[in-house]
mmCIF file of the N, C-alpha and C atoms, coordinates in Angstrom:
data_MODEL
# 
_entry.id   MODEL 
# 
loop_
_atom_site.group_PDB 
_atom_site.id 
_atom_site.type_symbol 
_atom_site.label_atom_id 
_atom_site.label_alt_id 
_atom_site.label_comp_id 
_atom_site.label_asym_id 
_atom_site.label_entity_id 
_atom_site.label_seq_id 
_atom_site.pdbx_PDB_ins_code 
_atom_site.Cartn_x 
_atom_site.Cartn_y 
_atom_site.Cartn_z 
_atom_site.occupancy 
_atom_site.B_iso_or_equiv 
_atom_site.pdbx_formal_charge 
_atom_site.auth_seq_id 
_atom_site.auth_comp_id 
_atom_site.auth_asym_id 
_atom_site.auth_atom_id 
_atom_site.pdbx_PDB_model_num 
ATOM 1   N N  . UNK A 1 1  ? 0.840   -1.194 0.000  1.00 0.00 ? 1  UNK A N  1 
ATOM 2   C CA . UNK A 1 1  ? 0.000   0.000  0.000  1.00 0.00 ? 1  UNK A CA 1 
ATOM 3   C C  . UNK A 1 1  ? 0.876   1.246  0.000  1.00 0.00 ? 1  UNK A C  1 
ATOM 4   N N  . UNK A 1 2  ? 0.329   2.272  -0.547 1.00 0.00 ? 2  UNK A N  1 
ATOM 5   C CA . UNK A 1 2  ? 1.081   3.520  -0.591 1.00 0.00 ? 2  UNK A CA 1 
ATOM 6   C C  . UNK A 1 2  ? 0.785   4.358  0.638  1.00 0.00 ? 2  UNK A C  1 
ATOM 7   N N  . UNK A 1 3  ? 1.562   5.382  0.827  1.00 0.00 ? 3  UNK A N  1 
ATOM 8   C CA . UNK A 1 3  ? 1.401   6.260  1.993  1.00 0.00 ? 3  UNK A CA 1 
ATOM 9   C C  . UNK A 1 3  ? 0.047   6.965  1.972  1.00 0.00 ? 3  UNK A C  1 
ATOM 10  N N  . UNK A 1 4  ? -0.446  7.294  0.784  1.00 0.00 ? 4  UNK A N  1 
ATOM 11  C CA . UNK A 1 4  ? -1.736  7.993  0.707  1.00 0.00 ? 4  UNK A CA 1 
ATOM 12  C C  . UNK A 1 4  ? -2.885  7.077  1.157  1.00 0.00 ? 4  UNK A C  1 
ATOM 13  N N  . UNK A 1 5  ? -2.762  5.785  0.901  1.00 0.00 ? 5  UNK A N  1 
ATOM 14  C CA . UNK A 1 5  ? -3.802  4.852  1.356  1.00 0.00 ? 5  UNK A CA 1 
ATOM 15  C C  . UNK A 1 5  ? -3.793  4.727  2.875  1.00 0.00 ? 5  UNK A C  1 
ATOM 16  N N  . UNK A 1 6  ? -2.598  4.661  3.449  1.00 0.00 ? 6  UNK A N  1 
ATOM 17  C CA . UNK A 1 6  ? -2.497  4.611  4.905  1.00 0.00 ? 6  UNK A CA 1 
ATOM 18  C C  . UNK A 1 6  ? -3.084  5.863  5.539  1.00 0.00 ? 6  UNK A C  1 
ATOM 19  N N  . UNK A 1 7  ? -2.815  6.990  4.949  1.00 0.00 ? 7  UNK A N  1 
ATOM 20  C CA . UNK A 1 7  ? -3.351  8.254  5.445  1.00 0.00 ? 7  UNK A CA 1 
ATOM 21  C C  . UNK A 1 7  ? -4.874  8.271  5.356  1.00 0.00 ? 7  UNK A C  1 
ATOM 22  N N  . UNK A 1 8  ? -5.406  7.785  4.234  1.00 0.00 ? 8  UNK A N  1 
ATOM 23  C CA . UNK A 1 8  ? -6.860  7.749  4.055  1.00 0.00 ? 8  UNK A CA 1 
ATOM 24  C C  . UNK A 1 8  ? -7.507  6.782  5.048  1.00 0.00 ? 8  UNK A C  1 
ATOM 25  N N  . UNK A 1 9  ? -6.905  5.600  5.234  1.00 0.00 ? 9  UNK A N  1 
ATOM 26  C CA . UNK A 1 9  ? -7.447  4.640  6.187  1.00 0.00 ? 9  UNK A CA 1 
ATOM 27  C C  . UNK A 1 9  ? -7.366  5.159  7.616  1.00 0.00 ? 9  UNK A C  1 
ATOM 28  N N  . UNK A 1 10 ? -6.298  5.865  7.934  1.00 0.00 ? 10 UNK A N  1 
ATOM 29  C CA . UNK A 1 10 ? -6.165  6.459  9.264  1.00 0.00 ? 10 UNK A CA 1 
ATOM 30  C C  . UNK A 1 10 ? -7.235  7.514  9.486  1.00 0.00 ? 10 UNK A C  1 
ATOM 31  N N  . UNK A 1 11 ? -7.495  8.343  8.490  1.00 0.00 ? 11 UNK A N  1 
ATOM 32  C CA . UNK A 1 11 ? -8.521  9.378  8.600  1.00 0.00 ? 11 UNK A CA 1 
ATOM 33  C C  . UNK A 1 11 ? -9.908  8.756  8.776  1.00 0.00 ? 11 UNK A C  1 
ATOM 34  N N  . UNK A 1 12 ? -10.190 7.705  8.043  1.00 0.00 ? 12 UNK A N  1 
ATOM 35  C CA . UNK A 1 12 ? -11.485 7.028  8.164  1.00 0.00 ? 12 UNK A CA 1 
ATOM 36  C C  . UNK A 1 12 ? -11.620 6.393  9.547  1.00 0.00 ? 12 UNK A C  1 
ATOM 37  N N  . UNK A 1 13 ? -10.568 5.746  10.016 1.00 0.00 ? 13 UNK A N  1 
ATOM 38  C CA . UNK A 1 13 ? -10.588 5.139  11.344 1.00 0.00 ? 13 UNK A CA 1 
ATOM 39  C C  . UNK A 1 13 ? -10.798 6.164  12.436 1.00 0.00 ? 13 UNK A C  1 
ATOM 40  N N  . UNK A 1 14 ? -10.120 7.294  12.321 1.00 0.00 ? 14 UNK A N  1 
ATOM 41  C CA . UNK A 1 14 ? -10.282 8.369  13.300 1.00 0.00 ? 14 UNK A CA 1 
ATOM 42  C C  . UNK A 1 14 ? -11.705 8.918  13.276 1.00 0.00 ? 14 UNK A C  1 
ATOM 43  N N  . UNK A 1 15 ? -12.263 9.087  12.108 1.00 0.00 ? 15 UNK A N  1 
ATOM 44  C CA . UNK A 1 15 ? -13.635 9.584  12.002 1.00 0.00 ? 15 UNK A CA 1 
ATOM 45  C C  . UNK A 1 15 ? -14.624 8.604  12.625 1.00 0.00 ? 15 UNK A C  1 
ATOM 46  N N  . UNK A 1 16 ? -14.432 7.319  12.407 1.00 0.00 ? 16 UNK A N  1 
ATOM 47  C CA . UNK A 1 16 ? -15.310 6.314  13.007 1.00 0.00 ? 16 UNK A CA 1 
ATOM 48  C C  . UNK A 1 16 ? -15.173 6.297  14.525 1.00 0.00 ? 16 UNK A C  1 
ATOM 49  N N  . UNK A 1 17 ? -13.957 6.422  15.021 1.00 0.00 ? 17 UNK A N  1 
ATOM 50  C CA . UNK A 1 17 ? -13.735 6.451  16.461 1.00 0.00 ? 17 UNK A CA 1 
ATOM 51  C C  . UNK A 1 17 ? -14.401 7.662  17.102 1.00 0.00 ? 17 UNK A C  1 
ATOM 52  N N  . UNK A 1 18 ? -14.237 8.824  16.506 1.00 0.00 ? 18 UNK A N  1 
ATOM 53  C CA . UNK A 1 18 ? -14.842 10.038 17.049 1.00 0.00 ? 18 UNK A CA 1 
ATOM 54  C C  . UNK A 1 18 ? -16.362 9.989  16.999 1.00 0.00 ? 18 UNK A C  1 
ATOM 55  N N  . UNK A 1 19 ? -16.917 9.426  15.946 1.00 0.00 ? 19 UNK A N  1 
ATOM 56  C CA . UNK A 1 19 ? -18.377 9.344  15.864 1.00 0.00 ? 19 UNK A CA 1 
ATOM 57  C C  . UNK A 1 19 ? -18.924 8.352  16.892 1.00 0.00 ? 19 UNK A C  1 
ATOM 58  N N  . UNK A 1 20 ? -18.183 7.285  17.161 1.00 0.00 ? 20 UNK A N  1 
ATOM 59  C CA . UNK A 1 20 ? -18.615 6.329  18.179 1.00 0.00 ? 20 UNK A CA 1 
ATOM 60  C C  . UNK A 1 20 ? -18.567 6.962  19.565 1.00 0.00 ? 20 UNK A C  1 
ATOM 61  N N  . UNK A 1 21 ? -17.540 7.753  19.817 1.00 0.00 ? 21 UNK A N  1 
ATOM 62  C CA . UNK A 1 21 ? -17.443 8.432  21.114 1.00 0.00 ? 21 UNK A CA 1 
ATOM 63  C C  . UNK A 1 21 ? -18.564 9.454  21.283 1.00 0.00 ? 21 UNK A C  1 
ATOM 64  N N  . UNK A 1 22 ? -18.875 10.174 20.241 1.00 0.00 ? 22 UNK A N  1 
ATOM 65  C CA . UNK A 1 22 ? -19.933 11.180 20.304 1.00 0.00 ? 22 UNK A CA 1 
ATOM 66  C C  . UNK A 1 22 ? -21.299 10.531 20.514 1.00 0.00 ? 22 UNK A C  1 
ATOM 67  N N  . UNK A 1 23 ? -21.489 9.344  19.982 1.00 0.00 ? 23 UNK A N  1 
ATOM 68  C CA . UNK A 1 23 ? -22.772 8.657  20.130 1.00 0.00 ? 23 UNK A CA 1 
ATOM 69  C C  . UNK A 1 23 ? -22.989 8.168  21.558 1.00 0.00 ? 23 UNK A C  1 
ATOM 70  N N  . UNK A 1 24 ? -21.925 7.982  22.326 1.00 0.00 ? 24 UNK A N  1 
ATOM 71  C CA . UNK A 1 24 ? -22.028 7.494  23.695 1.00 0.00 ? 24 UNK A CA 1 
ATOM 72  C C  . UNK A 1 24 ? -22.417 8.578  24.686 1.00 0.00 ? 24 UNK A C  1 
ATOM 73  N N  . UNK A 1 25 ? -22.229 9.836  24.346 1.00 0.00 ? 25 UNK A N  1 
ATOM 74  C CA . UNK A 1 25 ? -22.498 10.928 25.277 1.00 0.00 ? 25 UNK A CA 1 
ATOM 75  C C  . UNK A 1 25 ? -23.950 11.361 25.203 1.00 0.00 ? 25 UNK A C  1 
ATOM 76  N N  . UNK A 1 26 ? -24.521 11.634 26.405 1.00 0.00 ? 26 UNK A N  1 
ATOM 77  C CA . UNK A 1 26 ? -25.873 12.185 26.437 1.00 0.00 ? 26 UNK A CA 1 
ATOM 78  C C  . UNK A 1 26 ? -25.812 13.631 25.987 1.00 0.00 ? 26 UNK A C  1 
ATOM 79  N N  . UNK A 1 27 ? -26.814 14.047 25.265 1.00 0.00 ? 27 UNK A N  1 
ATOM 80  C CA . UNK A 1 27 ? -26.830 15.423 24.785 1.00 0.00 ? 27 UNK A CA 1 
ATOM 81  C C  . UNK A 1 27 ? -27.777 16.293 25.598 1.00 0.00 ? 27 UNK A C  1 
ATOM 82  N N  . UNK A 1 28 ? -28.741 15.703 26.282 1.00 0.00 ? 28 UNK A N  1 
ATOM 83  C CA . UNK A 1 28 ? -29.696 16.478 27.060 1.00 0.00 ? 28 UNK A CA 1 
ATOM 84  C C  . UNK A 1 28 ? -29.597 16.095 28.538 1.00 0.00 ? 28 UNK A C  1 
ATOM 85  N N  . UNK A 1 29 ? -29.684 17.078 29.437 1.00 0.00 ? 29 UNK A N  1 
ATOM 86  C CA . UNK A 1 29 ? -29.670 16.747 30.859 1.00 0.00 ? 29 UNK A CA 1 
ATOM 87  C C  . UNK A 1 29 ? -30.923 15.987 31.260 1.00 0.00 ? 29 UNK A C  1 
ATOM 88  N N  . UNK A 1 30 ? -30.795 15.216 32.317 1.00 0.00 ? 30 UNK A N  1 
ATOM 89  C CA . UNK A 1 30 ? -31.897 14.364 32.772 1.00 0.00 ? 30 UNK A CA 1 
ATOM 90  C C  . UNK A 1 30 ? -32.700 15.085 33.853 1.00 0.00 ? 30 UNK A C  1 
ATOM 91  N N  . UNK A 1 31 ? -34.004 15.074 33.712 1.00 0.00 ? 31 UNK A N  1 
ATOM 92  C CA . UNK A 1 31 ? -34.880 15.705 34.691 1.00 0.00 ? 31 UNK A CA 1 
ATOM 93  C C  . UNK A 1 31 ? -35.315 14.644 35.701 1.00 0.00 ? 31 UNK A C  1 
ATOM 94  N N  . UNK A 1 32 ? -34.884 14.819 36.958 1.00 0.00 ? 32 UNK A N  1 
ATOM 95  C CA . UNK A 1 32 ? -35.243 13.900 38.029 1.00 0.00 ? 32 UNK A CA 1 
ATOM 96  C C  . UNK A 1 32 ? -36.026 14.671 39.079 1.00 0.00 ? 32 UNK A C  1 
ATOM 97  N N  . UNK A 1 33 ? -36.793 13.967 39.896 1.00 0.00 ? 33 UNK A N  1 
ATOM 98  C CA . UNK A 1 33 ? -37.525 14.672 40.950 1.00 0.00 ? 33 UNK A CA 1 
ATOM 99  C C  . UNK A 1 33 ? -36.626 14.872 42.175 1.00 0.00 ? 33 UNK A C  1 
ATOM 100 N N  . UNK A 1 34 ? -37.099 15.671 43.106 1.00 0.00 ? 34 UNK A N  1 
ATOM 101 C CA . UNK A 1 34 ? -36.310 16.051 44.278 1.00 0.00 ? 34 UNK A CA 1 
ATOM 102 C C  . UNK A 1 34 ? -35.928 14.833 45.126 1.00 0.00 ? 34 UNK A C  1 
ATOM 103 N N  . UNK A 1 35 ? -36.849 13.928 45.337 1.00 0.00 ? 35 UNK A N  1 
ATOM 104 C CA . UNK A 1 35 ? -36.573 12.742 46.142 1.00 0.00 ? 35 UNK A CA 1 
ATOM 105 C C  . UNK A 1 35 ? -35.500 11.859 45.530 1.00 0.00 ? 35 UNK A C  1 
ATOM 106 N N  . UNK A 1 36 ? -35.537 11.720 44.218 1.00 0.00 ? 36 UNK A N  1 
ATOM 107 C CA . UNK A 1 36 ? -34.526 10.925 43.528 1.00 0.00 ? 36 UNK A CA 1 
ATOM 108 C C  . UNK A 1 36 ? -33.147 11.539 43.694 1.00 0.00 ? 36 UNK A C  1 
ATOM 109 N N  . UNK A 1 37 ? -33.068 12.860 43.579 1.00 0.00 ? 37 UNK A N  1 
ATOM 110 C CA . UNK A 1 37 ? -31.777 13.534 43.721 1.00 0.00 ? 37 UNK A CA 1 
ATOM 111 C C  . UNK A 1 37 ? -31.251 13.428 45.150 1.00 0.00 ? 37 UNK A C  1 
ATOM 112 N N  . UNK A 1 38 ? -32.125 13.547 46.141 1.00 0.00 ? 38 UNK A N  1 
ATOM 113 C CA . UNK A 1 38 ? -31.686 13.429 47.538 1.00 0.00 ? 38 UNK A CA 1 
ATOM 114 C C  . UNK A 1 38 ? -31.165 12.030 47.836 1.00 0.00 ? 38 UNK A C  1 
ATOM 115 N N  . UNK A 1 39 ? -31.772 11.001 47.263 1.00 0.00 ? 39 UNK A N  1 
ATOM 116 C CA . UNK A 1 39 ? -31.376 9.618  47.518 1.00 0.00 ? 39 UNK A CA 1 
ATOM 117 C C  . UNK A 1 39 ? -30.186 9.183  46.670 1.00 0.00 ? 39 UNK A C  1 
ATOM 118 N N  . UNK A 1 40 ? -29.855 9.970  45.671 1.00 0.00 ? 40 UNK A N  1 
ATOM 119 C CA . UNK A 1 40 ? -28.776 9.622  44.759 1.00 0.00 ? 40 UNK A CA 1 
ATOM 120 C C  . UNK A 1 40 ? -27.414 9.720  45.440 1.00 0.00 ? 40 UNK A C  1 
ATOM 121 N N  . UNK A 1 41 ? -26.484 8.868  45.010 1.00 0.00 ? 41 UNK A N  1 
ATOM 122 C CA . UNK A 1 41 ? -25.117 8.923  45.532 1.00 0.00 ? 41 UNK A CA 1 
ATOM 123 C C  . UNK A 1 41 ? -24.457 10.226 45.107 1.00 0.00 ? 41 UNK A C  1 
ATOM 124 N N  . UNK A 1 42 ? -24.657 10.636 43.882 1.00 0.00 ? 42 UNK A N  1 
ATOM 125 C CA . UNK A 1 42 ? -24.113 11.884 43.358 1.00 0.00 ? 42 UNK A CA 1 
ATOM 126 C C  . UNK A 1 42 ? -25.238 12.924 43.318 1.00 0.00 ? 42 UNK A C  1 
ATOM 127 N N  . UNK A 1 43 ? -25.708 13.316 44.498 1.00 0.00 ? 43 UNK A N  1 
ATOM 128 C CA . UNK A 1 43 ? -26.882 14.183 44.566 1.00 0.00 ? 43 UNK A CA 1 
ATOM 129 C C  . UNK A 1 43 ? -26.647 15.549 43.931 1.00 0.00 ? 43 UNK A C  1 
ATOM 130 N N  . UNK A 1 44 ? -25.452 16.108 44.067 1.00 0.00 ? 44 UNK A N  1 
ATOM 131 C CA . UNK A 1 44 ? -25.199 17.420 43.468 1.00 0.00 ? 44 UNK A CA 1 
ATOM 132 C C  . UNK A 1 44 ? -25.174 17.341 41.946 1.00 0.00 ? 44 UNK A C  1 
ATOM 133 N N  . UNK A 1 45 ? -24.657 16.250 41.400 1.00 0.00 ? 45 UNK A N  1 
ATOM 134 C CA . UNK A 1 45 ? -24.675 16.073 39.948 1.00 0.00 ? 45 UNK A CA 1 
ATOM 135 C C  . UNK A 1 45 ? -26.113 15.904 39.458 1.00 0.00 ? 45 UNK A C  1 
ATOM 136 N N  . UNK A 1 46 ? -26.901 15.154 40.224 1.00 0.00 ? 46 UNK A N  1 
ATOM 137 C CA . UNK A 1 46 ? -28.315 14.956 39.885 1.00 0.00 ? 46 UNK A CA 1 
ATOM 138 C C  . UNK A 1 46 ? -29.053 16.295 39.892 1.00 0.00 ? 46 UNK A C  1 
ATOM 139 N N  . UNK A 1 47 ? -28.789 17.117 40.924 1.00 0.00 ? 47 UNK A N  1 
ATOM 140 C CA . UNK A 1 47 ? -29.447 18.422 41.024 1.00 0.00 ? 47 UNK A CA 1 
ATOM 141 C C  . UNK A 1 47 ? -29.028 19.331 39.877 1.00 0.00 ? 47 UNK A C  1 
ATOM 142 N N  . UNK A 1 48 ? -27.737 19.304 39.510 1.00 0.00 ? 48 UNK A N  1 
ATOM 143 C CA . UNK A 1 48 ? -27.273 20.129 38.403 1.00 0.00 ? 48 UNK A CA 1 
ATOM 144 C C  . UNK A 1 48 ? -27.984 19.739 37.113 1.00 0.00 ? 48 UNK A C  1 
ATOM 145 N N  . UNK A 1 49 ? -28.095 18.449 36.844 1.00 0.00 ? 49 UNK A N  1 
ATOM 146 C CA . UNK A 1 49 ? -28.808 18.013 35.645 1.00 0.00 ? 49 UNK A CA 1 
ATOM 147 C C  . UNK A 1 49 ? -30.280 18.411 35.701 1.00 0.00 ? 49 UNK A C  1 
ATOM 148 N N  . UNK A 1 50 ? -30.884 18.309 36.890 1.00 0.00 ? 50 UNK A N  1 
ATOM 149 C CA . UNK A 1 50 ? -32.278 18.717 37.077 1.00 0.00 ? 50 UNK A CA 1 
ATOM 150 C C  . UNK A 1 50 ? -32.438 20.205 36.750 1.00 0.00 ? 50 UNK A C  1 
ATOM 151 N N  . UNK A 1 51 ? -31.517 21.021 37.268 1.00 0.00 ? 51 UNK A N  1 
ATOM 152 C CA . UNK A 1 51 ? -31.576 22.462 37.014 1.00 0.00 ? 51 UNK A CA 1 
ATOM 153 C C  . UNK A 1 51 ? -31.351 22.783 35.536 1.00 0.00 ? 51 UNK A C  1 
ATOM 154 N N  . UNK A 1 52 ? -30.394 22.107 34.905 1.00 0.00 ? 52 UNK A N  1 
ATOM 155 C CA . UNK A 1 52 ? -30.118 22.347 33.486 1.00 0.00 ? 52 UNK A CA 1 
ATOM 156 C C  . UNK A 1 52 ? -31.278 21.914 32.597 1.00 0.00 ? 52 UNK A C  1 
ATOM 157 N N  . UNK A 1 53 ? -32.050 20.940 33.053 1.00 0.00 ? 53 UNK A N  1 
ATOM 158 C CA . UNK A 1 53 ? -33.206 20.479 32.276 1.00 0.00 ? 53 UNK A CA 1 
ATOM 159 C C  . UNK A 1 53 ? -34.420 21.392 32.460 1.00 0.00 ? 53 UNK A C  1 
ATOM 160 N N  . UNK A 1 54 ? -34.294 22.391 33.351 1.00 0.00 ? 54 UNK A N  1 
ATOM 161 C CA . UNK A 1 54 ? -35.397 23.336 33.538 1.00 0.00 ? 54 UNK A CA 1 
ATOM 162 C C  . UNK A 1 54 ? -36.380 22.930 34.599 1.00 0.00 ? 54 UNK A C  1 
ATOM 163 N N  . UNK A 1 55 ? -35.968 22.095 35.536 1.00 0.00 ? 55 UNK A N  1 
ATOM 164 C CA . UNK A 1 55 ? -36.853 21.658 36.613 1.00 0.00 ? 55 UNK A CA 1 
ATOM 165 C C  . UNK A 1 55 ? -37.075 22.741 37.643 1.00 0.00 ? 55 UNK A C  1 
ATOM 166 N N  . UNK A 1 56 ? -38.050 22.546 38.518 1.00 0.00 ? 56 UNK A N  1 
ATOM 167 C CA . UNK A 1 56 ? -38.349 23.518 39.566 1.00 0.00 ? 56 UNK A CA 1 
ATOM 168 C C  . UNK A 1 56 ? -37.177 23.584 40.545 1.00 0.00 ? 56 UNK A C  1 
ATOM 169 N N  . UNK A 1 57 ? -36.917 24.743 41.127 1.00 0.00 ? 57 UNK A N  1 
ATOM 170 C CA . UNK A 1 57 ? -35.768 24.866 42.030 1.00 0.00 ? 57 UNK A CA 1 
ATOM 171 C C  . UNK A 1 57 ? -36.014 24.206 43.380 1.00 0.00 ? 57 UNK A C  1 
ATOM 172 N N  . UNK A 1 58 ? -34.998 23.551 43.904 1.00 0.00 ? 58 UNK A N  1 
ATOM 173 C CA . UNK A 1 58 ? -35.031 23.011 45.255 1.00 0.00 ? 58 UNK A CA 1 
ATOM 174 C C  . UNK A 1 58 ? -33.607 23.000 45.793 1.00 0.00 ? 58 UNK A C  1 
ATOM 175 N N  . UNK A 1 59 ? -33.480 22.891 47.093 1.00 0.00 ? 59 UNK A N  1 
ATOM 176 C CA . UNK A 1 59 ? -32.173 22.893 47.732 1.00 0.00 ? 59 UNK A CA 1 
ATOM 177 C C  . UNK A 1 59 ? -31.905 21.530 48.349 1.00 0.00 ? 59 UNK A C  1 
ATOM 178 N N  . UNK A 1 60 ? -30.702 21.035 48.181 1.00 0.00 ? 60 UNK A N  1 
ATOM 179 C CA . UNK A 1 60 ? -30.326 19.761 48.787 1.00 0.00 ? 60 UNK A CA 1 
ATOM 180 C C  . UNK A 1 60 ? -30.047 19.936 50.279 1.00 0.00 ? 60 UNK A C  1 
ATOM 181 N N  . UNK A 1 61 ? -29.779 21.154 50.713 1.00 0.00 ? 61 UNK A N  1 
ATOM 182 C CA . UNK A 1 61 ? -29.422 21.414 52.112 1.00 0.00 ? 61 UNK A CA 1 
ATOM 183 C C  . UNK A 1 61 ? -30.624 21.748 52.977 1.00 0.00 ? 61 UNK A C  1 
ATOM 184 N N  . UNK A 1 62 ? -31.818 21.806 52.416 1.00 0.00 ? 62 UNK A N  1 
ATOM 185 C CA . UNK A 1 62 ? -32.989 22.198 53.192 1.00 0.00 ? 62 UNK A CA 1 
ATOM 186 C C  . UNK A 1 62 ? -33.381 21.110 54.190 1.00 0.00 ? 62 UNK A C  1 
ATOM 187 N N  . UNK A 1 63 ? -34.017 21.516 55.268 1.00 0.00 ? 63 UNK A N  1 
ATOM 188 C CA . UNK A 1 63 ? -34.450 20.574 56.311 1.00 0.00 ? 63 UNK A CA 1 
ATOM 189 C C  . UNK A 1 63 ? -35.602 19.728 55.790 1.00 0.00 ? 63 UNK A C  1 
ATOM 190 N N  . UNK A 1 64 ? -35.693 18.533 56.317 1.00 0.00 ? 64 UNK A N  1 
ATOM 191 C CA . UNK A 1 64 ? -36.771 17.640 55.850 1.00 0.00 ? 64 UNK A CA 1 
ATOM 192 C C  . UNK A 1 64 ? -37.974 17.758 56.703 1.00 0.00 ? 64 UNK A C  1 
# 
């Protein structure tokens, strides 16, 4: 094979790899309810996604 074929195959492989990686990522934040976020191990991450999705505001530090 010539160098140009290797370059073309490398470019195609890189494009396939990048498209596979992009397909694995979520594009929209997840809207969860307050109870789910409080019970979650990563409650602050859950709350951030809730806020980014446009959910109603709540505080994780509020008294129960």
